[in-house]
ZANU-435089 format. One line per 5 residues: number of its first residue (from 0); their letters; for each residue z, x, y of N, C-alpha, C. Coordinates in nm, 4 decimals. Layout:
N
NUM) A) Z/X/Y/Z/X/Y/Z/X/Y | ...
// end
This chain:
82
0) MKKLV) 3.4605/-15.7050/1.2290/3.4325/-15.5995/1.3253/3.5562/-15.5686/1.4074 | 3.6363/-15.6729/1.4382/3.7550/-15.6513/1.5191/3.8563/-15.5627/1.4477 | 3.8598/-15.5682/1.3154/3.9529/-15.4857/1.2390/3.8984/-15.3454/1.2144 | 3.7662/-15.3309/1.2174/3.7042/-15.2027/1.1878/3.7304/-15.1000/1.2972 | 3.7203/-15.1391/1.4212/3.7377/-15.0452/1.5327/3.8788/-14.9855/1.5353
5) PMIVL) 3.9846/-15.0666/1.5255/4.1190/-15.0062/1.5240/4.1403/-14.9139/1.4040 | 4.0819/-14.9476/1.2902/4.0961/-14.8629/1.1717/4.0295/-14.7271/1.1933 | 3.9142/-14.7270/1.2568/3.8449/-14.6011/1.2852/3.9258/-14.5183/1.3837 | 3.9770/-14.5825/1.4869/4.0578/-14.5117/1.5868/4.1831/-14.4547/1.5216 | 4.2484/-14.5322/1.4373/4.3689/-14.4868/1.3689/4.3390/-14.3698/1.2770
10) SFAAS) 4.2278/-14.3750/1.2056/4.1888/-14.2652/1.1170/4.1644/-14.1376/1.1960 | 4.0964/-14.1505/1.3087/4.0689/-14.0346/1.3931/4.1980/-13.9766/1.4487 | 4.2883/-14.0626/1.4948/4.4159/-14.0163/1.5490/4.4991/-13.9480/1.4411 | 4.4969/-14.0012/1.3218/4.5731/-13.9418/1.2118/4.5190/-13.8033/1.1763 | 4.3876/-13.7874/1.1797/4.3309/-13.6565/1.1475/4.3646/-13.5544/1.2556
15) LAHAA) 4.3675/-13.5975/1.3808/4.4066/-13.5067/1.4880/4.5541/-13.4695/1.4781 | 4.6360/-13.5665/1.4442/4.7788/-13.5401/1.4325/4.8052/-13.4430/1.3188 | 4.7305/-13.4562/1.2092/4.7516/-13.3662/1.0963/4.7043/-13.2250/1.1299 | 4.6049/-13.2125/1.2161/4.5545/-13.0811/1.2534/4.6558/-13.0050/1.3379 | 4.7368/-13.0769/1.4123/4.8383/-13.0126/1.4945/4.9483/-12.9582/1.4048
20) DSACM) 5.0212/-12.8577/1.4546/5.1309/-12.8024/1.3782/5.2401/-12.9064/1.3610 | 5.2782/-12.9293/1.2391/5.3874/-13.0203/1.2106/5.5168/-12.9394/1.2087 | 5.6283/-13.0085/1.2009/5.7575/-12.9412/1.1906/5.7628/-12.8601/1.0618 | 5.6981/-12.9096/0.9578/5.6960/-12.8378/0.8297/5.6150/-12.7079/0.8411 | 5.5037/-12.7144/0.9130/5.4223/-12.5945/0.9322/5.4985/-12.4912/1.0156
25) AAAKD) 5.5709/-12.5381/1.1158/5.6507/-12.4479/1.1980/5.7597/-12.3807/1.1138 | 5.8207/-12.4569/1.0239/5.9235/-12.4006/0.9361/5.8628/-12.2963/0.8432 | 5.7420/-12.3215/0.7941/5.6740/-12.2249/0.7073/5.6440/-12.0960/0.7837 | 5.6045/-12.1105/0.9103/5.5785/-11.9918/0.9924/5.7068/-11.9145/1.0181 | 5.8179/-11.9874/1.0411/5.9466/-11.9214/1.0619/5.9888/-11.8430/0.9386
30) KKLSG) 5.9550/-11.8940/0.8210/5.9884/-11.8268/0.6952/5.8869/-11.7181/0.6611 | 5.7856/-11.7053/0.7473/5.6792/-11.6067/0.7299/5.6044/-11.6247/0.5971 | 5.5805/-11.7506/0.5606/5.5040/-11.7807/0.4404/5.3558/-11.7796/0.4732 | 5.2742/-11.7429/0.3756/5.1298/-11.7463/0.3958/5.0611/-11.7827/0.2655 | 4.9371/-11.8209/0.2772/4.8555/-11.8511/0.1608/4.9069/-11.9684/0.0801
35) AARNS) 4.9053/-11.9516/-0.0517/4.9434/-12.0592/-0.1426/5.0903/-12.0978/-0.1261 | 5.1770/-12.0009/-0.0977/5.3191/-12.0304/-0.0795/5.3391/-12.1217/0.0412 | 5.2662/-12.0943/0.1501/5.2763/-12.1773/0.2699/5.2249/-12.3186/0.2413 | 5.1088/-12.3266/0.1761/5.0514/-12.4578/0.1453/5.1445/-12.5399/0.0572 | 5.2020/-12.4766/-0.0435/5.2937/-12.5460/-0.1328/5.4169/-12.5939/-0.0575
40) FVNKC) 5.4736/-12.5075/0.0255/5.5922/-12.5431/0.1030/5.5630/-12.6595/0.1966 | 5.4524/-12.6526/0.2684/5.4172/-12.7572/0.3651/5.3899/-12.8894/0.2943 | 5.3171/-12.8861/0.1827/5.2883/-13.0095/0.1089/5.4169/-13.0739/0.0580 | 5.5069/-12.9935/0.0024/5.6336/-13.0463/-0.0489/5.7186/-13.1008/0.0656 | 5.7228/-13.0286/0.1751/5.8001/-13.0692/0.2924/5.7473/-13.2012/0.3488
45) EAGAK) 5.6158/-13.2113/0.3651/5.5566/-13.3332/0.4214/5.5691/-13.4512/0.3257 | 5.5650/-13.4262/0.1955/5.5819/-13.5346/0.0988/5.7238/-13.5916/0.1081 | 5.8212/-13.5027/0.1197/5.9595/-13.5483/0.1343/5.9799/-13.6230/0.2650 | 5.9193/-13.5720/0.3706/5.9302/-13.6374/0.5009/5.8628/-13.7738/0.4982 | 5.7495/-13.7835/0.4293/5.6766/-13.9109/0.4239/5.7602/-14.0169/0.3515
50) TKCEA) 5.8284/-13.9758/0.2457/5.9133/-14.0698/0.1725/6.0227/-14.1241/0.2630 | 6.0873/-14.0352/0.3365/6.1939/-14.0772/0.4281/6.1387/-14.1651/0.5397 | 6.0238/-14.1280/0.5925/5.9646/-14.2028/0.7033/5.9170/-14.3407/0.6598 | 5.8636/-14.3513/0.5391/5.8209/-14.4821/0.4892/5.9415/-14.5737/0.4683 | 6.0522/-14.5167/0.4228/6.1741/-14.5964/0.4071/6.2236/-14.6450/0.5432
55) AAADK) 6.2171/-14.5565/0.6426/6.2598/-14.5946/0.7773/6.1690/-14.7038/0.8344 | 6.0391/-14.6942/0.8092/5.9454/-14.7960/0.8566/5.9714/-14.9296/0.7865 | 6.0072/-14.9247/0.6603/6.0386/-15.0473/0.5869/6.1655/-15.1115/0.6436 | 6.2631/-15.0278/0.6791/6.3859/-15.0795/0.7395/6.3569/-15.1474/0.8731 | 6.2566/-15.0950/0.9456/6.2174/-15.1543/1.0741/6.1243/-15.2737/1.0557
60) KLAGA) 6.0889/-15.3012/0.9294/5.9985/-15.4118/0.8944/5.8606/-15.3982/0.9610 | 5.8101/-15.2741/0.9646/5.6769/-15.2498/1.0192/5.5729/-15.2697/0.9101 | 5.4527/-15.3075/0.9509/5.3433/-15.3263/0.8557/5.2113/-15.2893/0.9220 | 5.1130/-15.2616/0.8392/4.9780/-15.2345/0.8875/4.9667/-15.1093/0.9714 | 4.8915/-15.1196/1.0799/4.8650/-15.0051/1.1664/4.9914/-14.9539/1.2335
65) AKASN) 5.0830/-15.0430/1.2670/5.2085/-15.0006/1.3291/5.2884/-14.9141/1.2328 | 5.2899/-14.9514/1.1051/5.3613/-14.8734/1.0047/5.2951/-14.7375/0.9862 | 5.1626/-14.7381/0.9726/5.0898/-14.6126/0.9519/5.1108/-14.5172/1.0687 | 5.1024/-14.5683/1.1890/5.1216/-14.4855/1.3076/5.2629/-14.4301/1.3131 | 5.3601/-14.5159/1.2857/5.5001/-14.4737/1.2884/5.5271/-14.3675/1.1825
70) VNKCV) 5.4746/-14.3868/1.0614/5.4967/-14.2910/0.9529/5.4302/-14.1576/0.9858 | 5.3071/-14.1602/1.0368/5.2383/-14.0352/1.0712/5.3136/-13.9577/1.1779 | 5.3595/-14.0261/1.2802/5.4343/-13.9605/1.3874/5.5650/-13.9036/1.3334 | 5.6331/-13.9814/1.2523/5.7605/-13.9396/1.1947/5.7434/-13.8154/1.1077 | 5.6397/-13.8132/1.0240/5.6153/-13.6987/0.9352/5.5905/-13.5719/1.0171
75) QETGP) 5.5152/-13.5836/1.1258/5.4871/-13.4676/1.2100/5.6137/-13.4138/1.2768 | 5.7062/-13.5036/1.3085/5.8277/-13.4626/1.3790/5.9404/-13.4213/1.2864 | 5.9372/-13.4685/1.1624/6.0453/-13.4416/1.0691/6.0224/-13.3065/1.0017 | 6.1223/-13.2242/1.0081/6.1142/-13.0926/0.9473/6.1634/-13.0942/0.8041 | 6.1723/-12.9787/0.7448/6.2181/-12.9712/0.6069/6.3654/-13.0073/0.5943
80) AT) 6.3998/-13.0681/0.4835/6.5399/-13.1008/0.4580/6.6121/-12.9724/0.4190 | 6.7136/-12.9392/0.4937/6.7883/-12.8167/0.4647/6.9304/-12.8472/0.4301
// end
C-alpha cells in the first residue's frame, strides 16, 4: 500500500504535465503545424527529448520515481533539436 499511493500520485502528475504545452508543442505552434503534421512533429520531438533525458538521468544515477519525475520534467522543458 505504501508503494501504491506514490505511484498513483506520480501517474496523475505525469498526465497533468503531458496535458500542458511542452517545448515541442510550442515549437510546432511556432512552425504553424496542425493536425497529423503537428502530432508527428511533437511525437518525434518528445521521443528524441526522452532519449536525451533518460541518458541524463542515468548519468545522475537516478532510479524509480525520482528518475521518472526527472525524465518527465526534462522532456517537457526540452525543445526540438535544431
